[in-house]
C-alpha positions, 0 to 999 in steps of 0.5 A: 812874493813871486817864487823863482822860476827854472826852465827845465829840459822836460822828455817826459821819461822817468829822469826829468818827471821825477827831476820836475817834481823834486826841483819843485819841492827842493826849491820851492819854485814854478818849474817850466817844462821845455821840450824841443820837437826836433824829429822824436815823432811819437814820443812827444804825445802827451808830454804836455799833460804829463809835465802840467799833472807832475807839477809844471805850471807851464808847458813849452813844446816847441817845433825846431825841427826846421831850424835843427836842420838848416841851422846846425845839420846842414852847417855841420855837415858841410864841414865833413864833420865825423867824431873819430871817423864814425859818428855823425854827431846826431846827439853832439849837435842837437844840444845846443839847439836845445840849450839856445830855446831854454835860454829864450825861454828863461828870459821871456818867463823871467826865470833864474835858472835852468836845469836839465836831466844829463848825468854827471857822466855823460857828455850832454851835461857839458853840452847843455852847460857850455851853451848857455854859458855862450849865451846867458852867463847871468842864468844859473843851472841846476844838473841834480845828478851833480847834486850829492843830496839827489843822488843820495835820495836817488842811487837808483832807478828802483828808487825813481819808480817808487818816488814815481808811484808814491807821488802819482807821477805818470811814467812807464818805466821798469826797473830793467831796461837793456838799453836806453835811447834817444832820438831826433831827426838826425839819429837814433842812439843806443847806449848802456844796459847789454851795450855796455859789454862791448863785445855784445853783437848789437847786429845780431838778430836778436837784437833786430828789435831795438832798432827803429830807423832801419831794417837790417841789411840782410833784410833790406831790399835785393834791388838797388834803388839809385837817388839823385841829390842836388846841391847848392852852395854844398847844401842838398835842396832837392832829391830826384828833381823835387826841390825840398826844405832841409826838413824836407831833405832829412826826412826823405833821407831817412826814409829811403836810409832806413828801407836799405839799412844803411847808417848803423854805426856800433862804435866805442868812443872817447867822452869828453868826461873822460871815459870811453863809452860804447854807442850804437847809432842809426844815421840812414838819412845823414849817412847818405847826405854826408856821402853825396856830399862829399861826392860833390866836393870830388868834382867842385872844389879846389884841392887846396882849399880841400886839403885845409878843410879836410885837416880841420874836420878833427878840430871841428868834429871835437868842438861838436862832440864837447860841446862847442858849438857856440864858441868863437873857435867854431864860429870862426871854423864855420867862415872858413867852411862857408867859403870853402862850399860856395862852388859845391853845386851840381848834381850827385847819383848814389845807388842804395843797396843793403846798407852801402852808399855807392857812387853812381856819378856826379855832374856840376856846372862848375865842375874843376874836373876837364876831361881835355885836360885829364885825358890819356889821348892828345890834349886838344887844349895843349894845358898840359905839356907831359914833358914838364913833368920831368922838371916837376918831379926832379925839384921835388926829389932834390930833398929826398936825395939830400936827406938820403946822402946824408943818411948814407955818409953817416952809415 
């Protein structure tokens, strides 16, 4: 009788390496290790050999960077999403893509379950499992960190390290680690360890070595650099006149943003599972793109369309953060966002300088800005009669006068 197959989201780190071996023993199953290449770079080196040496029967390492940039990052940035006014959702937006591919592999391999190494205190468990529920409700999910038998066996990192040594699991780990990190094309996140103290200064010189994508603003070049971003229907399609794919845009913007110390965020956020957590993020390219996109919209998007879209930013951001990427309400919101972007076309010039993205000009063939109407000089188009403002103000003031009168009479 063929063994059960389980597809494991595998990073090659201590947790998922131990989980791979534990799943194989506990469920007497074939473990298919899956790693999504979404921009981790050197972190992917040697993963296939590690997984096979740990007991995986098969390993998938799939390059999903293009799909990540085009089908996940771009639509999200069109929405203006920013969780709690700061976080550009770098980890959140990657999880539904990983889950989507895991489901595809599970179906292709005839697996009955998928598994992940997300802890029971974090958001990722929710993101993985809600995505799987939306895409493949027939496939079960194994979350070892929520199983008492797993937690009893591994109450801490020391036990996991000992288990790895006993079983010849090829991992490099130490019992003491000052923080954890998660990297992809859009960002790097840092949390736990020393960062659990919200008063710890992650921008201090002694923390400099933590950052991988960006220099500190203090160490950025003393000379500003200008950059032109060309947009078509809300997506950046070229930088400084060079046409690029969505992946190419993100890679180049990360390089430029990191050089100038752009995109660092240190925040205490509200997790979906109910607790507050402290996270430090590097999003150099995403920060440039976010600011430039907003500048492009200011010239080309109708006021009421912008007001409507902006009223949904908190809702959209929360859906992504909480793991509802494949939910019908997010898809419905995306349809509105896509419609709002049809004229967001043109060129934005920005100046990059010591952690700042400074507006330096915007133009568009479909600009809604008309200098003849906006001018403080005589309007050659005769489109705006300043005298009309008298009635406009009088009508808008009517309810205020009525309300004031009622209050005065009640005193």
